[in-house]
N, CA, C and O atoms as a GROMACS GRO file, in nm:
protein
  372
    1MET      N    1   1.604  15.248   8.606
    1MET     CA    2   1.641  15.350   8.509
    1MET      C    3   1.637  15.286   8.370
    1MET      O    4   1.688  15.176   8.348
    2SER      N    5   1.576  15.358   8.278
    2SER     CA    6   1.564  15.305   8.142
    2SER      C    7   1.698  15.314   8.070
    2SER      O    8   1.782  15.397   8.104
    3PRO      N    9   1.719  15.226   7.970
    3PRO     CA   10   1.843  15.233   7.893
    3PRO      C   11   1.861  15.368   7.823
    3PRO      O   12   1.974  15.417   7.811
    4GLU      N   13   1.753  15.429   7.779
    4GLU     CA   14   1.762  15.560   7.713
    4GLU      C   15   1.811  15.668   7.809
    4GLU      O   16   1.892  15.752   7.773
    5ARG      N   17   1.760  15.663   7.931
    5ARG     CA   18   1.801  15.761   8.033
    5ARG      C   19   1.948  15.741   8.070
    5ARG      O   20   2.022  15.839   8.088
    6LEU      N   21   1.991  15.615   8.082
    6LEU     CA   22   2.131  15.585   8.113
    6LEU      C   23   2.223  15.637   8.002
    6LEU      O   24   2.328  15.695   8.030
    7ILE      N   25   2.183  15.615   7.877
    7ILE     CA   26   2.262  15.665   7.764
    7ILE      C   27   2.270  15.817   7.768
    7ILE      O   28   2.376  15.874   7.742
    8GLU      N   29   2.159  15.882   7.799
    8GLU     CA   30   2.157  16.028   7.808
    8GLU      C   31   2.250  16.078   7.918
    8GLU      O   32   2.328  16.171   7.896
    9ILE      N   33   2.245  16.017   8.034
    9ILE     CA   34   2.330  16.057   8.147
    9ILE      C   35   2.477  16.035   8.114
    9ILE      O   36   2.561  16.121   8.142
   10LEU      N   37   2.509  15.921   8.055
   10LEU     CA   38   2.649  15.893   8.017
   10LEU      C   39   2.698  15.992   7.912
   10LEU      O   40   2.813  16.036   7.917
   11GLY      N   41   2.612  16.027   7.818
   11GLY     CA   42   2.648  16.125   7.716
   11GLY      C   43   2.676  16.262   7.776
   11GLY      O   44   2.773  16.328   7.738
   12ILE      N   45   2.592  16.304   7.868
   12ILE     CA   46   2.612  16.434   7.934
   12ILE      C   47   2.740  16.432   8.018
   12ILE      O   48   2.816  16.528   8.016
   13LEU      N   49   2.762  16.324   8.090
   13LEU     CA   50   2.884  16.311   8.170
   13LEU      C   51   3.008  16.317   8.082
   13LEU      O   52   3.104  16.388   8.113
   14ALA      N   53   3.006  16.243   7.972
   14ALA     CA   54   3.121  16.244   7.881
   14ALA      C   55   3.141  16.381   7.818
   14ALA      O   56   3.254  16.423   7.795
   15SER      N   57   3.032  16.453   7.790
   15SER     CA   58   3.043  16.585   7.729
   15SER      C   59   3.109  16.686   7.822
   15SER      O   60   3.170  16.783   7.777
   16VAL      N   61   3.096  16.664   7.951
   16VAL     CA   62   3.161  16.751   8.050
   16VAL      C   63   3.306  16.708   8.070
   16VAL      O   64   3.395  16.792   8.078
   17VAL      N   65   3.330  16.579   8.080
   17VAL     CA   66   3.463  16.527   8.112
   17VAL      C   67   3.562  16.542   7.996
   17VAL      O   68   3.678  16.576   8.018
   18LEU      N   69   3.519  16.518   7.873
   18LEU     CA   70   3.609  16.518   7.758
   18LEU      C   71   3.694  16.644   7.746
   18LEU      O   72   3.815  16.632   7.731
   19PRO      N   73   3.638  16.765   7.753
   19PRO     CA   74   3.722  16.884   7.742
   19PRO      C   75   3.824  16.899   7.856
   19PRO      O   76   3.923  16.971   7.840
   20PHE      N   77   3.801  16.834   7.969
   20PHE     CA   78   3.897  16.843   8.079
   20PHE      C   79   4.031  16.778   8.044
   20PHE      O   80   4.130  16.801   8.112
   21PHE      N   81   4.034  16.696   7.940
   21PHE     CA   82   4.160  16.638   7.896
   21PHE      C   83   4.252  16.741   7.833
   21PHE      O   84   4.366  16.710   7.799
   22ASN      N   85   4.204  16.864   7.816
   22ASN     CA   86   4.289  16.974   7.771
   22ASN      C   87   4.376  17.027   7.885
   22ASN      O   88   4.477  17.092   7.859
   23ILE      N   89   4.339  17.000   8.009
   23ILE     CA   90   4.413  17.054   8.123
   23ILE      C   91   4.559  17.008   8.124
   23ILE      O   92   4.647  17.092   8.145
   24PRO      N   93   4.592  16.880   8.103
   24PRO     CA   94   4.733  16.842   8.100
   24PRO      C   95   4.812  16.916   7.991
   24PRO      O   96   4.929  16.950   8.011
   25LEU      N   97   4.751  16.940   7.876
   25LEU     CA   98   4.816  17.013   7.769
   25LEU      C   99   4.845  17.156   7.814
   25LEU      O  100   4.955  17.207   7.793
   26ILE      N  101   4.748  17.220   7.876
   26ILE     CA  102   4.766  17.357   7.925
   26ILE      C  103   4.876  17.361   8.030
   26ILE      O  104   4.963  17.448   8.025
   27LEU      N  105   4.873  17.268   8.125
   27LEU     CA  106   4.975  17.265   8.230
   27LEU      C  107   5.114  17.241   8.174
   27LEU      O  108   5.212  17.297   8.222
   28ARG      N  109   5.123  17.157   8.071
   28ARG     CA  110   5.253  17.130   8.008
   28ARG      C  111   5.311  17.256   7.947
   28ARG      O  112   5.430  17.284   7.963
   29VAL      N  113   5.228  17.332   7.878
   29VAL     CA  114   5.275  17.457   7.816
   29VAL      C  115   5.318  17.556   7.924
   29VAL      O  116   5.422  17.620   7.911
   30ILE      N  117   5.239  17.568   8.029
   30ILE     CA  118   5.273  17.662   8.137
   30ILE      C  119   5.402  17.619   8.208
   30ILE      O  120   5.490  17.701   8.232
   31ARG      N  121   5.412  17.491   8.240
   31ARG     CA  122   5.529  17.440   8.312
   31ARG      C  123   5.658  17.461   8.232
   31ARG      O  124   5.760  17.499   8.288
   32ARG      N  125   5.652  17.435   8.102
   32ARG     CA  126   5.771  17.449   8.018
   32ARG      C  127   5.792  17.591   7.970
   32ARG      O  128   5.901  17.626   7.922
   33ARG      N  129   5.689  17.674   7.982
   33ARG     CA  130   5.693  17.812   7.933
   33ARG      C  131   5.726  17.815   7.783
   33ARG      O  132   5.794  17.906   7.736
   34SER      N  133   5.676  17.715   7.711
   34SER     CA  134   5.696  17.709   7.568
   34SER      C  135   5.583  17.631   7.502
   34SER      O  136   5.531  17.534   7.557
   35SER      N  137   5.545  17.677   7.384
   35SER     CA  138   5.446  17.603   7.305
   35SER      C  139   5.499  17.578   7.165
   35SER      O  140   5.423  17.557   7.070
   36LYS      N  141   5.631  17.579   7.153
   36LYS     CA  142   5.694  17.562   7.022
   36LYS      C  143   5.657  17.431   6.954
   36LYS      O  144   5.654  17.424   6.831
   37ASP      N  145   5.629  17.326   7.031
   37ASP     CA  146   5.600  17.196   6.970
   37ASP      C  147   5.452  17.180   6.933
   37ASP      O  148   5.411  17.072   6.892
   38PHE      N  149   5.373  17.285   6.947
   38PHE     CA  150   5.233  17.282   6.908
   38PHE      C  151   5.213  17.365   6.783
   38PHE      O  152   5.262  17.478   6.776
   39SER      N  153   5.144  17.312   6.687
   39SER     CA  154   5.119  17.382   6.561
   39SER      C  155   5.016  17.493   6.582
   39SER      O  156   4.906  17.469   6.632
   40LEU      N  157   5.053  17.615   6.542
   40LEU     CA  158   4.957  17.725   6.547
   40LEU      C  159   4.842  17.699   6.450
   40LEU      O  160   4.727  17.730   6.480
   41PHE      N  161   4.873  17.642   6.335
   41PHE     CA  162   4.771  17.608   6.236
   41PHE      C  163   4.667  17.514   6.296
   41PHE      O  164   4.547  17.534   6.279
   42TRP      N  165   4.714  17.412   6.368
   42TRP     CA  166   4.624  17.316   6.434
   42TRP      C  167   4.540  17.385   6.541
   42TRP      O  168   4.418  17.372   6.542
   43ALA      N  169   4.606  17.458   6.630
   43ALA     CA  170   4.537  17.519   6.744
   43ALA      C  171   4.431  17.620   6.699
   43ALA      O  172   4.318  17.617   6.746
   44ILE      N  173   4.469  17.706   6.609
   44ILE     CA  174   4.374  17.808   6.564
   44ILE      C  175   4.267  17.746   6.476
   44ILE      O  176   4.151  17.788   6.481
   45GLY      N  177   4.303  17.647   6.394
   45GLY     CA  178   4.204  17.578   6.311
   45GLY      C  179   4.098  17.508   6.393
   45GLY      O  180   3.980  17.519   6.363
   46VAL      N  181   4.140  17.437   6.497
   46VAL     CA  182   4.044  17.369   6.585
   46VAL      C  183   3.960  17.472   6.658
   46VAL      O  184   3.839  17.454   6.671
   47TRP      N  185   4.021  17.579   6.707
   47TRP     CA  186   3.947  17.681   6.780
   47TRP      C  187   3.841  17.748   6.692
   47TRP      O  188   3.730  17.773   6.738
   48ILE      N  189   3.876  17.776   6.566
   48ILE     CA  190   3.778  17.835   6.473
   48ILE      C  191   3.660  17.741   6.455
   48ILE      O  192   3.545  17.785   6.454
   49CYS      N  193   3.687  17.611   6.440
   49CYS     CA  194   3.579  17.514   6.427
   49CYS      C  195   3.492  17.510   6.552
   49CYS      O  196   3.370  17.502   6.542
   50VAL      N  197   3.554  17.517   6.669
   50VAL     CA  198   3.479  17.518   6.795
   50VAL      C  199   3.389  17.641   6.802
   50VAL      O  200   3.273  17.632   6.841
   51VAL      N  201   3.444  17.757   6.764
   51VAL     CA  202   3.366  17.881   6.765
   51VAL      C  203   3.249  17.873   6.666
   51VAL      O  204   3.138  17.916   6.698
   52LEU      N  205   3.274  17.817   6.548
   52LEU     CA  206   3.168  17.807   6.448
   52LEU      C  207   3.059  17.706   6.489
   52LEU      O  208   2.945  17.718   6.444
   53MET      N  209   3.094  17.609   6.572
   53MET     CA  210   2.996  17.512   6.620
   53MET      C  211   2.915  17.564   6.739
   53MET      O  212   2.807  17.513   6.768
   54MET      N  213   2.966  17.665   6.808
   54MET     CA  214   2.900  17.716   6.929
   54MET      C  215   2.754  17.757   6.908
   54MET      O  216   2.670  17.717   6.989
   55PRO      N  217   2.720  17.833   6.805
   55PRO     CA  218   2.578  17.871   6.790
   55PRO      C  219   2.486  17.749   6.780
   55PRO      O  220   2.378  17.747   6.840
   56GLN      N  221   2.527  17.648   6.704
   56GLN     CA  222   2.445  17.528   6.693
   56GLN      C  223   2.435  17.456   6.827
   56GLN      O  224   2.328  17.405   6.862
   57ALA      N  225   2.544  17.451   6.901
   57ALA     CA  226   2.541  17.386   7.033
   57ALA      C  227   2.446  17.460   7.126
   57ALA      O  228   2.370  17.398   7.200
   58LEU      N  229   2.450  17.592   7.123
   58LEU     CA  230   2.363  17.671   7.210
   58LEU      C  231   2.216  17.657   7.172
   58LEU      O  232   2.129  17.663   7.260
   59LEU      N  233   2.187  17.639   7.045
   59LEU     CA  234   2.049  17.626   6.999
   59LEU      C  235   1.995  17.484   7.010
   59LEU      O  236   1.874  17.462   7.002
   60SER      N  237   2.083  17.388   7.028
   60SER     CA  238   2.044  17.247   7.028
   60SER      C  239   1.957  17.211   7.148
   60SER      O  240   1.976  17.263   7.258
   61VAL      N  241   1.862  17.121   7.125
   61VAL     CA  242   1.782  17.069   7.236
   61VAL      C  243   1.854  16.951   7.302
   61VAL      O  244   1.815  16.906   7.410
   62ASP      N  245   1.960  16.901   7.236
   62ASP     CA  246   2.039  16.790   7.291
   62ASP      C  247   2.130  16.845   7.401
   62ASP      O  248   2.226  16.916   7.373
   63LEU      N  249   2.099  16.811   7.525
   63LEU     CA  250   2.173  16.865   7.639
   63LEU      C  251   2.321  16.826   7.636
   63LEU      O  252   2.407  16.907   7.670
   64ALA      N  253   2.352  16.704   7.595
   64ALA     CA  254   2.492  16.660   7.590
   64ALA      C  255   2.571  16.747   7.492
   64ALA      O  256   2.682  16.790   7.523
   65PHE      N  257   2.515  16.771   7.375
   65PHE     CA  258   2.583  16.855   7.275
   65PHE      C  259   2.597  16.999   7.323
   65PHE      O  260   2.700  17.062   7.303
   66LYS      N  261   2.494  17.050   7.387
   66LYS     CA  262   2.497  17.187   7.438
   66LYS      C  263   2.605  17.203   7.545
   66LYS      O  264   2.684  17.297   7.540
   67VAL      N  265   2.609  17.111   7.640
   67VAL     CA  266   2.708  17.117   7.747
   67VAL      C  267   2.849  17.100   7.690
   67VAL      O  268   2.940  17.173   7.728
   68PHE      N  269   2.866  17.003   7.599
   68PHE     CA  270   2.997  16.982   7.537
   68PHE      C  271   3.042  17.108   7.465
   68PHE      O  272   3.157  17.149   7.478
   69GLY      N  273   2.954  17.170   7.388
   69GLY     CA  274   2.990  17.290   7.314
   69GLY      C  275   3.040  17.401   7.405
   69GLY      O  276   3.140  17.466   7.375
   70ILE      N  277   2.972  17.422   7.515
   70ILE     CA  278   3.010  17.528   7.609
   70ILE      C  279   3.141  17.496   7.680
   70ILE      O  280   3.232  17.578   7.682
   71VAL      N  281   3.151  17.376   7.736
   71VAL     CA  282   3.271  17.338   7.812
   71VAL      C  283   3.392  17.329   7.719
   71VAL      O  284   3.502  17.372   7.755
   72ASN      N  285   3.373  17.273   7.600
   72ASN     CA  286   3.483  17.263   7.505
   72ASN      C  287   3.530  17.401   7.460
   72ASN      O  288   3.649  17.424   7.445
   73PHE      N  289   3.436  17.493   7.439
   73PHE     CA  290   3.473  17.629   7.401
   73PHE      C  291   3.562  17.693   7.509
   73PHE      O  292   3.664  17.753   7.477
   74VAL      N  293   3.522  17.679   7.634
   74VAL     CA  294   3.599  17.738   7.744
   74VAL      C  295   3.739  17.679   7.751
   74VAL      O  296   3.838  17.753   7.755
   75PHE      N  297   3.749  17.547   7.752
   75PHE     CA  298   3.880  17.484   7.767
   75PHE      C  299   3.968  17.500   7.644
   75PHE      O  300   4.089  17.520   7.658
   76PHE      N  301   3.910  17.491   7.524
   76PHE     CA  302   3.997  17.505   7.407
   76PHE      C  303   4.039  17.650   7.386
   76PHE      O  304   4.145  17.676   7.330
   77THR      N  305   3.956  17.744   7.429
   77THR     CA  306   3.998  17.884   7.427
   77THR      C  307   4.119  17.902   7.519
   77THR      O  308   4.212  17.976   7.486
   78ALA      N  309   4.118  17.835   7.634
   78ALA     CA  310   4.234  17.840   7.725
   78ALA      C  311   4.357  17.778   7.659
   78ALA      O  312   4.468  17.831   7.672
   79VAL      N  313   4.339  17.668   7.589
   79VAL     CA  314   4.451  17.604   7.518
   79VAL      C  315   4.514  17.704   7.420
   79VAL      O  316   4.635  17.724   7.421
   80VAL      N  317   4.432  17.765   7.337
   80VAL     CA  318   4.483  17.860   7.237
   80VAL      C  319   4.548  17.980   7.305
   80VAL      O  320   4.652  18.027   7.260
   81PHE      N  321   4.488  18.029   7.412
   81PHE     CA  322   4.546  18.142   7.485
   81PHE      C  323   4.688  18.110   7.531
   81PHE      O  324   4.780  18.189   7.509
   82PHE      N  325   4.706  17.994   7.594
   82PHE     CA  326   4.838  17.960   7.647
   82PHE      C  327   4.937  17.924   7.536
   82PHE      O  328   5.057  17.949   7.549
   83ILE      N  329   4.889  17.865   7.428
   83ILE     CA  330   4.978  17.839   7.315
   83ILE      C  331   5.029  17.971   7.257
   83ILE      O  332   5.147  17.983   7.225
   84LEU      N  333   4.942  18.068   7.245
   84LEU     CA  334   4.985  18.199   7.194
   84LEU      C  335   5.071  18.274   7.295
   84LEU      O  336   5.170  18.337   7.258
   85LYS      N  337   5.034  18.266   7.421
   85LYS     CA  338   5.110  18.336   7.526
   85LYS      C  339   5.255  18.286   7.535
   85LYS      O  340   5.347  18.365   7.551
   86TYR      N  341   5.274  18.155   7.525
   86TYR     CA  342   5.407  18.096   7.540
   86TYR      C  343   5.469  18.058   7.406
   86TYR      O  344   5.554  17.969   7.401
   87ARG      N  345   5.427  18.122   7.298
   87ARG     CA  346   5.475  18.086   7.165
   87ARG      C  347   5.624  18.109   7.148
   87ARG      O  348   5.690  18.032   7.078
   88LYS      N  349   5.680  18.211   7.209
   88LYS     CA  350   5.821  18.244   7.188
   88LYS      C  351   5.916  18.150   7.260
   88LYS      O  352   6.037  18.156   7.238
   89GLY      N  353   5.863  18.064   7.345
   89GLY     CA  354   5.949  17.971   7.415
   89GLY      C  355   5.991  18.022   7.552
   89GLY      O  356   5.943  18.125   7.599
   90HIS      N  357   6.080  17.950   7.613
   90HIS     CA  358   6.131  17.984   7.746
   90HIS      C  359   6.214  18.111   7.739
   90HIS      O  360   6.290  18.129   7.644
   91PRO      N  361   6.200  18.199   7.839
   91PRO     CA  362   6.274  18.327   7.837
   91PRO      C  363   6.425  18.310   7.830
   91PRO      O  364   6.493  18.401   7.781
   92SER      N  365   6.480  18.199   7.876
   92SER     CA  366   6.625  18.179   7.874
   92SER      C  367   6.676  18.135   7.736
   92SER      O  368   6.797  18.127   7.715
   93GLU      N  369   6.584  18.107   7.642
   93GLU     CA  370   6.627  18.061   7.509
   93GLU      C  371   6.663  18.177   7.420
   93GLU      O  372   6.701  18.157   7.305
   0.00000   0.00000   0.00000
């Protein structure tokens, strides 16, 4: 396997794996039923940037960037959804 092919495969693998690191954050919000310690400004700001990058990711011939754009959009949309859903905190508060 050529070094270029190895770099390409590692890039594609990393582009899929990286957004999965959002899962612990999502689970933490769900488990605590609160997202009070997460900044809405941060979450929505990052999500807007992800949305604005999506067209370029979809048009790109770079497979790693395309895959990352799609997977990151899905997972970060879930992050924002749960941050907004649990914004008011635990029902007992």
